[in-house]
Residue frames as qw, qx, qy, qz and C-alpha x, y, z in Angstrom:
[[0.501, -0.079, 0.345, 0.790, 159.22, 80.28, 147.73],
 [0.311, 0.828, 0.141, -0.443, 158.77, 83.50, 145.80],
 [0.626, 0.100, 0.546, 0.548, 159.75, 82.65, 142.23],
 [0.214, 0.846, 0.049, -0.486, 160.30, 85.44, 139.68],
 [0.714, 0.398, 0.319, 0.479, 161.66, 86.26, 136.26],
 [0.215, -0.842, 0.012, 0.495, 164.12, 89.16, 135.99],
 [0.448, -0.164, 0.505, 0.720, 165.70, 91.09, 133.27],
 [0.195, 0.295, -0.282, -0.892, 164.86, 92.89, 130.02],
 [0.740, 0.310, 0.238, -0.547, 161.60, 92.20, 128.20],
 [0.865, 0.426, -0.185, -0.188, 161.89, 88.92, 126.27],
 [0.540, 0.470, -0.626, 0.309, 165.17, 88.03, 127.92],
 [0.585, -0.613, 0.252, -0.468, 164.01, 87.22, 131.44],
 [0.412, 0.297, -0.832, 0.224, 165.92, 84.76, 133.58],
 [0.705, -0.509, -0.469, -0.157, 164.49, 82.55, 136.37],
 [0.200, 0.360, -0.563, 0.716, 165.13, 83.56, 139.98],
 [0.514, -0.593, -0.620, 0.009, 163.78, 83.64, 143.46],
 [0.135, -0.770, 0.176, -0.598, 163.48, 86.24, 146.19],
 [0.551, 0.018, -0.717, 0.427, 165.52, 85.23, 149.22],
 [0.447, -0.648, -0.572, 0.231, 164.71, 85.82, 152.87],
 [0.331, -0.491, -0.086, 0.802, 166.58, 89.14, 152.78],
 [0.364, 0.817, 0.244, -0.376, 164.64, 90.45, 149.75],
 [0.017, -0.628, 0.590, 0.507, 167.48, 89.90, 147.34],
 [0.831, 0.433, -0.105, -0.333, 167.16, 88.15, 143.95],
 [0.476, -0.409, 0.757, 0.182, 168.99, 84.85, 143.45],
 [0.492, 0.440, -0.529, -0.534, 169.53, 83.33, 140.04],
 [0.785, -0.037, 0.570, -0.240, 168.05, 79.87, 139.28],
 [0.597, 0.617, -0.350, -0.375, 169.40, 79.50, 135.75],
 [0.155, 0.424, -0.892, -0.007, 171.62, 76.49, 136.68],
 [0.302, 0.068, 0.878, -0.366, 168.55, 74.62, 137.95],
 [0.463, 0.605, 0.637, -0.117, 165.71, 75.57, 135.61],
 [0.368, 0.283, 0.436, 0.771, 165.50, 77.25, 132.18],
 [0.217, -0.373, -0.146, -0.890, 162.50, 79.41, 133.09],
 [0.289, 0.152, 0.704, -0.631, 159.68, 79.72, 135.62],
 [0.616, 0.317, -0.251, -0.676, 157.46, 77.98, 133.06],
 [0.720, 0.245, -0.590, -0.270, 156.28, 74.66, 131.83],
 [0.830, -0.120, -0.535, 0.103, 157.64, 71.54, 133.42],
 [0.296, 0.271, -0.500, 0.767, 159.57, 73.65, 136.00],
 [0.441, -0.333, 0.167, -0.816, 156.18, 74.30, 137.65],
 [0.768, -0.167, -0.587, -0.196, 155.46, 70.63, 138.33],
 [0.653, -0.715, 0.070, -0.239, 155.30, 69.76, 141.99],
 [0.924, -0.162, 0.004, 0.346, 158.42, 67.52, 141.91],
 [0.520, 0.445, -0.036, 0.728, 160.54, 70.34, 140.46],
 [0.239, -0.780, 0.034, -0.577, 159.14, 72.91, 142.87],
 [0.841, -0.541, -0.004, -0.014, 159.92, 70.59, 145.76],
 [0.823, 0.074, -0.014, 0.563, 163.50, 70.22, 144.55],
 [0.236, 0.628, -0.037, 0.741, 163.92, 73.97, 144.25],
 [0.522, -0.758, -0.028, -0.390, 162.54, 74.44, 147.78],
 [0.903, -0.369, 0.003, 0.219, 165.33, 72.22, 149.12],
 [0.610, 0.507, -0.121, 0.597, 168.10, 74.38, 147.67],
 [0.462, -0.564, -0.233, 0.643, 170.28, 76.39, 150.02],
 [0.303, 0.908, 0.261, 0.125, 169.41, 79.84, 148.66],
 [0.296, -0.880, 0.245, 0.278, 172.57, 81.31, 150.03],
 [0.587, -0.208, 0.624, 0.471, 174.55, 79.22, 147.54],
 [0.518, 0.668, 0.489, 0.218, 172.63, 80.63, 144.53],
 [0.419, 0.183, 0.128, 0.880, 174.22, 83.46, 142.58],
 [0.029, -0.688, -0.405, 0.601, 173.20, 86.87, 143.81],
 [0.383, 0.631, 0.461, 0.493, 171.68, 89.09, 141.11],
 [0.265, -0.087, -0.120, 0.953, 172.83, 92.71, 141.06],
 [0.239, -0.303, -0.258, -0.886, 170.15, 95.28, 141.79],
 [0.239, 0.143, 0.719, -0.636, 167.02, 95.51, 143.89],
 [0.092, 0.414, 0.865, 0.267, 163.78, 93.95, 142.63],
 [0.008, 0.826, 0.551, 0.116, 161.18, 96.49, 141.47],
 [0.191, -0.870, 0.039, 0.452, 163.64, 99.38, 141.87],
 [0.159, 0.724, -0.517, -0.428, 166.65, 99.13, 139.58],
 [0.121, -0.121, 0.961, 0.218, 165.98, 95.49, 138.58],
 [0.608, 0.066, -0.205, -0.764, 163.03, 94.90, 136.32],
 [0.414, 0.029, 0.891, -0.183, 160.81, 91.90, 137.00],
 [0.314, 0.021, -0.656, -0.686, 158.98, 90.31, 134.10],
 [0.800, -0.218, -0.184, -0.528, 155.73, 88.37, 134.34],
 [0.451, -0.519, 0.678, -0.260, 156.27, 85.87, 137.13],
 [0.738, 0.073, 0.671, 0.017, 155.43, 82.91, 134.86],
 [0.140, 0.496, -0.546, -0.661, 156.56, 82.40, 131.31],
 [0.116, 0.063, -0.909, -0.396, 155.18, 80.45, 128.37],
 [0.420, 0.255, 0.609, -0.622, 151.57, 80.83, 129.45],
 [0.084, 0.164, 0.849, 0.496, 149.26, 79.03, 127.07],
 [0.225, -0.652, -0.616, -0.381, 145.92, 80.11, 128.45],
 [0.031, 0.051, -0.376, 0.925, 144.99, 83.24, 130.46],
 [0.303, -0.502, -0.769, -0.254, 141.57, 82.25, 131.79],
 [0.071, -0.170, 0.315, -0.931, 139.46, 84.82, 133.67],
 [0.175, -0.482, -0.851, 0.115, 136.45, 84.52, 135.89],
 [0.078, -0.399, -0.133, -0.904, 133.87, 87.32, 135.77],
 [0.539, -0.482, -0.082, -0.686, 131.55, 88.54, 138.50],
 [0.726, -0.095, -0.664, 0.154, 133.04, 86.21, 141.11],
 [0.177, -0.078, -0.571, 0.798, 132.75, 88.60, 144.07],
 [0.038, -0.665, -0.744, 0.052, 129.25, 89.21, 145.38],
 [0.131, -0.770, -0.204, 0.590, 129.93, 92.82, 146.16],
 [0.120, -0.309, 0.511, 0.793, 131.50, 93.50, 142.75],
 [0.058, 0.380, 0.850, 0.360, 128.49, 91.94, 140.98],
 [0.081, -0.775, -0.546, 0.306, 126.23, 94.26, 143.00],
 [0.124, -0.677, 0.085, 0.720, 128.17, 97.41, 142.00],
 [0.090, -0.144, 0.691, 0.703, 128.13, 96.34, 138.38],
 [0.582, 0.207, 0.139, -0.774, 124.35, 95.92, 138.48],
 [0.600, 0.223, -0.692, -0.332, 124.54, 92.30, 137.46],
 [0.884, -0.324, 0.052, -0.334, 123.08, 89.20, 139.04],
 [0.414, -0.508, 0.756, 0.011, 125.32, 86.61, 140.69],
 [0.576, 0.325, -0.597, -0.454, 125.86, 84.04, 137.99],
 [0.913, -0.206, 0.169, -0.308, 124.53, 80.52, 138.50],
 [0.931, 0.003, 0.088, 0.353, 127.81, 79.17, 137.12],
 [0.424, -0.544, 0.200, 0.696, 131.24, 80.84, 136.75],
 [0.505, 0.851, 0.037, -0.141, 131.51, 83.33, 133.90],
 [0.726, -0.225, 0.385, 0.523, 134.60, 82.40, 131.85],
 [0.500, 0.865, -0.027, -0.031, 136.38, 84.70, 129.40],
 [0.848, 0.022, 0.056, 0.527, 139.94, 85.02, 128.12],
 [0.033, -0.915, 0.237, 0.326, 142.71, 87.54, 128.14],
 [0.817, 0.527, -0.189, 0.137, 145.07, 87.02, 125.24],
 [0.820, -0.353, -0.045, 0.449, 148.54, 86.08, 126.32],
 [0.452, 0.448, 0.072, 0.768, 149.88, 89.10, 124.43],
 [0.302, -0.848, -0.124, -0.417, 148.32, 91.15, 127.24],
 [0.823, -0.483, -0.141, 0.265, 150.78, 89.71, 129.79],
 [0.317, 0.735, -0.311, 0.513, 153.43, 92.19, 131.07],
 [0.474, 0.012, -0.634, 0.611, 155.53, 92.55, 134.19],
 [0.294, -0.675, -0.618, 0.276, 154.04, 93.81, 137.43],
 [0.192, -0.717, -0.089, 0.664, 155.56, 97.29, 137.03],
 [0.339, 0.126, 0.555, 0.749, 155.58, 97.65, 133.31],
 [0.246, 0.198, -0.016, -0.949, 153.65, 100.56, 131.69],
 [0.382, 0.478, 0.785, -0.095, 150.05, 100.08, 130.75],
 [0.056, -0.066, 0.449, 0.889, 149.04, 101.46, 127.37],
 [0.482, 0.470, 0.442, -0.593, 145.52, 102.80, 126.88],
 [0.497, 0.275, 0.713, 0.411, 144.22, 101.52, 123.47],
 [0.024, -0.020, -0.346, -0.938, 143.38, 103.75, 120.58],
 [0.410, -0.348, -0.438, -0.721, 139.72, 104.94, 120.71],
 [0.448, -0.362, -0.768, 0.279, 139.36, 103.91, 124.30],
 [0.215, -0.593, -0.011, -0.776, 137.16, 105.98, 126.51],
 [0.736, -0.511, 0.081, -0.437, 136.54, 103.61, 129.40],
 [0.635, 0.273, -0.670, 0.272, 139.72, 101.85, 130.46],
 [0.684, -0.620, 0.055, -0.380, 139.31, 100.43, 134.02],
 [0.109, 0.492, -0.810, 0.299, 141.30, 98.60, 136.70],
 [0.886, -0.288, -0.115, -0.345, 140.66, 95.31, 138.53],
 [0.103, -0.544, 0.805, -0.215, 142.93, 93.77, 141.12],
 [0.925, -0.015, -0.185, -0.333, 142.63, 89.96, 141.05],
 [0.604, -0.463, 0.648, -0.029, 144.14, 86.88, 142.59],
 [0.636, 0.483, -0.512, -0.316, 145.88, 84.72, 140.00],
 [0.840, -0.231, 0.487, -0.071, 146.23, 80.95, 140.21],
 [0.341, 0.626, -0.634, -0.298, 149.05, 79.43, 138.22],
 [0.983, 0.013, 0.010, -0.183, 148.68, 75.76, 137.18],
 [0.186, -0.669, 0.717, 0.064, 151.65, 73.51, 137.95],
 [0.307, -0.023, 0.947, 0.090, 150.30, 70.07, 137.20],
 [0.375, 0.102, -0.433, -0.813, 148.09, 69.74, 134.11],
 [0.170, 0.177, 0.954, -0.173, 144.93, 67.76, 133.81],
 [0.391, -0.201, -0.455, -0.774, 141.34, 67.44, 132.50],
 [0.716, -0.431, -0.425, -0.349, 138.14, 66.66, 134.53],
 [0.277, 0.281, -0.664, 0.635, 139.97, 67.45, 137.75],
 [0.485, -0.597, -0.639, 0.020, 138.06, 66.50, 140.94],
 [0.169, -0.865, 0.044, -0.470, 137.42, 69.46, 143.19],
 [0.808, -0.585, 0.065, 0.037, 138.94, 67.50, 146.07],
 [0.825, -0.053, 0.209, 0.522, 142.20, 67.17, 144.16],
 [0.377, 0.879, 0.159, 0.245, 142.27, 70.64, 142.62],
 [0.233, -0.935, 0.264, 0.036, 144.80, 72.33, 144.89],
 [0.776, -0.252, 0.459, 0.352, 147.35, 69.60, 143.97],
 [0.615, 0.526, 0.372, 0.455, 147.45, 71.21, 140.52],
 [0.012, -0.996, -0.034, -0.076, 148.39, 74.70, 141.83],
 [0.707, 0.270, -0.218, 0.616, 151.99, 75.89, 141.40],
 [0.311, -0.257, -0.340, 0.850, 151.33, 79.15, 143.17],
 [0.045, 0.864, 0.492, -0.097, 149.49, 82.43, 143.42],
 [0.398, -0.003, 0.107, 0.911, 150.18, 85.95, 142.16],
 [0.160, 0.641, 0.274, -0.699, 148.74, 89.44, 141.73],
 [0.325, 0.353, 0.641, 0.599, 146.96, 90.33, 138.45],
 [0.205, 0.461, 0.148, -0.851, 145.57, 93.65, 137.28],
 [0.381, 0.422, 0.786, 0.243, 142.76, 92.61, 134.95],
 [0.063, 0.393, -0.059, -0.916, 142.64, 95.90, 133.08],
 [0.318, 0.485, 0.811, 0.081, 139.46, 96.30, 131.09],
 [0.072, 0.042, -0.257, -0.963, 138.06, 98.60, 128.43],
 [0.342, 0.329, 0.721, -0.505, 134.39, 98.79, 129.41],
 [0.548, 0.526, -0.062, -0.648, 133.03, 100.06, 126.13],
 [0.386, 0.381, -0.782, -0.307, 134.81, 97.40, 124.13],
 [0.012, -0.024, 0.966, -0.258, 133.66, 94.81, 126.72],
 [0.179, 0.399, 0.772, -0.460, 130.07, 95.73, 127.41],
 [0.352, 0.642, 0.184, -0.656, 128.78, 98.19, 124.74],
 [0.321, 0.492, -0.599, -0.545, 130.03, 96.68, 121.58],
 [0.922, 0.076, -0.095, -0.369, 128.65, 93.50, 119.98],
 [0.701, 0.326, -0.614, 0.159, 130.26, 90.14, 120.75],
 [0.785, -0.365, -0.432, 0.253, 131.98, 88.69, 123.79],
 [0.410, -0.899, 0.048, 0.148, 133.85, 90.41, 126.69],
 [0.846, -0.137, 0.159, 0.491, 137.22, 89.29, 125.32],
 [0.494, 0.553, 0.125, 0.659, 138.05, 92.25, 123.13],
 [0.223, -0.875, 0.044, -0.429, 137.71, 94.58, 126.07],
 [0.792, -0.583, 0.179, 0.012, 139.92, 92.41, 128.25],
 [0.888, -0.078, 0.251, 0.377, 142.86, 91.28, 126.15],
 [0.385, 0.908, -0.074, 0.146, 144.43, 94.46, 124.78],
 [0.673, 0.320, -0.390, 0.541, 148.21, 94.75, 124.88],
 [0.180, 0.333, -0.499, 0.779, 149.51, 95.42, 128.39],
 [0.605, -0.407, -0.096, -0.677, 146.15, 94.61, 129.96],
 [0.919, -0.288, -0.260, -0.073, 147.57, 91.77, 132.14],
 [0.081, 0.685, -0.600, 0.404, 150.28, 92.80, 134.55],
 [0.936, -0.201, -0.276, -0.090, 151.27, 89.59, 136.38],
 [0.656, 0.138, -0.458, 0.584, 153.48, 89.31, 139.42],
 [0.162, 0.821, -0.542, -0.075, 155.80, 90.48, 140.87],
 [0.006, 0.378, -0.924, 0.052, 156.42, 86.94, 142.00],
 [0.759, -0.145, -0.523, -0.360, 154.79, 83.53, 141.98],
 [0.311, -0.471, 0.629, -0.534, 154.24, 82.57, 145.58],
 [0.422, -0.008, -0.900, -0.112, 154.03, 78.81, 146.30],
 [0.588, -0.531, -0.408, -0.453, 151.10, 77.58, 148.29],
 [0.692, -0.296, -0.520, 0.405, 153.15, 76.63, 151.39],
 [0.266, 0.050, -0.212, 0.939, 153.68, 80.39, 152.02],
 [0.380, -0.311, -0.182, -0.852, 149.92, 81.21, 152.13],
 [0.179, -0.019, 0.819, -0.544, 148.11, 80.37, 155.33],
 [0.356, 0.502, 0.746, -0.256, 144.63, 80.82, 153.92],
 [0.172, 0.079, 0.513, 0.837, 144.10, 81.80, 150.31],
 [0.146, -0.637, -0.681, -0.331, 140.41, 82.32, 151.07],
 [0.355, -0.874, -0.285, 0.168, 141.21, 85.18, 153.42],
 [0.565, -0.039, 0.113, 0.817, 143.66, 87.61, 151.76],
 [0.084, 0.835, 0.239, -0.487, 143.19, 91.32, 151.85],
 [0.513, 0.251, 0.470, 0.673, 143.65, 93.18, 148.56],
 [0.051, 0.841, 0.230, -0.488, 143.57, 96.82, 147.40],
 [0.545, 0.393, 0.377, 0.638, 144.02, 99.04, 144.43],
 [0.113, -0.769, -0.152, 0.610, 144.92, 102.76, 144.42],
 [0.508, 0.618, 0.312, 0.514, 144.85, 105.23, 141.55],
 [0.215, 0.633, -0.138, 0.731, 147.14, 108.21, 142.09],
 [0.127, 0.197, -0.660, 0.713, 147.18, 107.44, 145.82],
 [0.596, -0.100, 0.191, -0.774, 143.40, 107.19, 146.23],
 [0.155, -0.036, 0.986, -0.055, 142.22, 103.71, 147.33],
 [0.576, 0.075, -0.276, -0.766, 139.29, 102.56, 145.25],
 [0.841, -0.093, -0.496, -0.197, 139.31, 98.85, 145.83],
 [0.150, -0.442, 0.713, -0.523, 139.69, 97.46, 149.34],
 [0.865, -0.090, -0.185, -0.458, 138.48, 93.85, 149.43],
 [0.427, -0.394, 0.799, -0.155, 139.22, 90.34, 150.56],
 [0.322, 0.144, -0.863, -0.361, 139.28, 86.92, 148.76],
 [0.144, 0.158, 0.883, -0.417, 136.70, 85.79, 151.39],
 [0.499, 0.476, 0.257, -0.677, 133.88, 87.37, 149.34],
 [0.187, 0.235, -0.799, -0.521, 134.61, 85.10, 146.31],
 [0.797, 0.053, 0.061, -0.599, 131.48, 83.33, 145.20],
 [0.977, 0.162, -0.136, 0.013, 133.21, 80.32, 143.60],
 [0.533, -0.729, 0.408, 0.131, 136.36, 79.24, 145.44],
 [0.139, 0.657, -0.673, -0.311, 139.66, 78.18, 143.85],
 [0.344, -0.095, 0.933, 0.050, 139.23, 74.35, 144.02],
 [0.546, 0.552, 0.583, -0.238, 135.82, 74.64, 142.33],
 [0.371, 0.824, -0.171, -0.393, 137.07, 77.02, 139.69],
 [0.050, -0.505, 0.815, 0.281, 139.95, 74.68, 138.75],
 [0.404, 0.163, 0.900, -0.034, 137.67, 71.68, 138.56],
 [0.474, 0.705, 0.384, -0.363, 135.03, 73.68, 136.64],
 [0.295, 0.768, -0.381, -0.423, 137.45, 75.02, 134.02],
 [0.145, -0.363, 0.895, 0.213, 139.03, 71.62, 133.55],
 [0.577, 0.362, 0.701, -0.211, 135.68, 70.26, 132.42],
 [0.514, 0.812, 0.194, -0.196, 135.87, 72.45, 129.32],
 [0.463, 0.779, -0.404, 0.128, 139.60, 72.54, 128.52],
 [0.848, -0.156, -0.288, 0.417, 142.72, 70.75, 129.65],
 [0.235, -0.957, 0.169, -0.024, 144.71, 72.81, 132.09],
 [0.839, 0.300, -0.177, 0.417, 148.47, 72.82, 131.49],
 [0.602, -0.467, -0.161, 0.628, 151.51, 74.01, 133.40],
 [0.267, -0.076, 0.146, 0.949, 151.78, 77.78, 133.23],
 [0.156, -0.604, -0.562, -0.543, 148.11, 78.43, 132.54],
 [0.034, 0.018, -0.408, 0.912, 146.71, 81.25, 134.61],
 [0.208, -0.666, -0.679, -0.228, 143.23, 81.50, 136.14],
 [0.021, 0.193, -0.232, 0.953, 142.39, 85.05, 137.27],
 [0.177, -0.336, -0.909, 0.171, 139.69, 84.65, 139.85],
 [0.133, -0.804, -0.506, -0.283, 137.65, 87.88, 139.81],
 [0.238, 0.313, -0.230, 0.890, 137.79, 91.29, 141.48],
 [0.165, -0.548, -0.666, 0.478, 136.23, 92.94, 144.52],
 [0.153, 0.896, 0.410, 0.077, 134.28, 96.15, 144.36],
 [0.295, -0.791, 0.065, 0.531, 135.69, 99.58, 143.68],
 [0.531, 0.188, 0.510, 0.650, 136.39, 99.48, 139.93],
 [0.032, -0.138, 0.150, 0.979, 136.00, 102.61, 137.91],
 [0.280, -0.317, -0.709, -0.564, 132.71, 101.36, 136.36],
 [0.434, -0.531, -0.720, 0.105, 131.21, 101.21, 139.84],
 [0.202, -0.226, -0.257, 0.918, 131.97, 104.84, 140.85],
 [0.120, 0.810, 0.571, 0.056, 129.25, 107.56, 140.78],
 [0.780, 0.533, -0.110, -0.309, 129.80, 108.87, 138.23],
 [0.957, 0.036, 0.091, 0.272, 132.09, 106.24, 136.68],
 [0.126, -0.871, 0.408, 0.241, 135.86, 107.11, 136.56],
 [0.930, 0.294, 0.115, 0.189, 138.17, 105.78, 133.84],
 [0.610, -0.429, 0.265, 0.611, 141.82, 105.98, 133.13],
 [0.446, 0.883, 0.069, -0.128, 142.87, 108.70, 130.65],
 [0.746, 0.394, -0.156, 0.514, 146.69, 108.42, 130.84],
 [0.091, 0.662, -0.318, 0.673, 149.17, 109.87, 133.24],
 [0.742, -0.551, 0.107, -0.366, 147.81, 108.03, 136.29],
 [0.176, 0.415, -0.868, 0.209, 149.79, 105.66, 138.54],
 [0.851, -0.268, -0.259, -0.370, 148.09, 102.43, 139.56],
 [0.060, 0.426, -0.813, 0.392, 149.31, 100.64, 142.71],
 [0.839, -0.209, -0.174, -0.472, 147.86, 97.40, 143.94],
 [0.036, 0.403, -0.864, 0.301, 148.67, 94.61, 146.45],
 [0.835, -0.286, -0.344, -0.322, 147.42, 91.29, 147.71],
 [0.586, -0.665, 0.408, -0.218, 148.44, 90.20, 151.16],
 [0.751, -0.331, 0.558, 0.123, 151.49, 88.05, 150.97],
 [0.757, 0.418, 0.433, 0.255, 151.76, 88.22, 147.15],
 [0.472, -0.070, 0.211, 0.853, 153.49, 91.54, 146.57],
 [0.159, 0.760, 0.223, -0.589, 152.81, 94.94, 145.12],
 [0.531, 0.404, 0.479, 0.570, 152.41, 96.16, 141.53],
 [0.015, -0.734, -0.074, 0.674, 152.93, 99.72, 140.34],
 [0.519, 0.371, 0.574, 0.513, 152.07, 100.80, 136.74],
 [0.060, 0.446, -0.065, -0.891, 152.23, 104.07, 134.93],
 [0.521, 0.584, 0.617, -0.078, 149.30, 104.54, 132.63],
 [0.231, -0.200, 0.430, 0.849, 150.25, 105.86, 129.14],
 [0.480, 0.513, 0.156, -0.694, 147.86, 107.79, 126.96],
 [0.806, 0.382, 0.451, 0.030, 146.60, 106.19, 123.82],
 [0.395, -0.236, 0.485, 0.744, 148.91, 106.39, 120.86],
 [0.453, 0.606, 0.069, -0.650, 147.56, 108.54, 118.05]]
């Protein structure tokens, strides 16, 4: 299934994308694509529905029908840094002996095609396409062998980053990662049964039509089962939590000379089988 949330900001309703690319309403079956609705038993029940009997939603997704973040009520937005060997190299950083964990604040989460706002005083806002893993079944101290049983699905994330805030100012990475609109998520949450091999998905990101990132999840250093198990040693994972698993090379920081977003650009990014995001970049508010 491709689960989604459609409608105006803050008023999104649950739905799914049918085989013909049309949105079907799920409001009579779940309140939201969030929380307990992400548990395996509920997802199994939804997968058994005859989608042709679900109410058809007027409009075309990502055209005249806005899609919100593909998961609601996220409690934790966990990110993994330097998890692609080729991205670590372009950043001039060593491959970490353990996963680097940081957070994006949940207030950063927006829809896949919502505008991205450059923060005030920003000079180095950057892009990062990433594979997002959404937790469906919670737990602590999860065994790596059982980790994929806790996955509700996968999605596209743009881990937008302000590099000066992140790397050149004192403190942790978080303040350069969690600015408002810095976490476009979606367009849909794709359940694992639709993905043949999550460790071999092509992914790309273009800025104003120029492709800067062109990678594959196969170059991840720490794979998804390990990341879920690892994170669960330090926090309980709960339904709706997101783990953003790192980015391949081609970010603005890695260009010679570096290139950063100034406002007015269009970002477009895709992960194989998970959909496309398109964001207009707005200049910083005065």
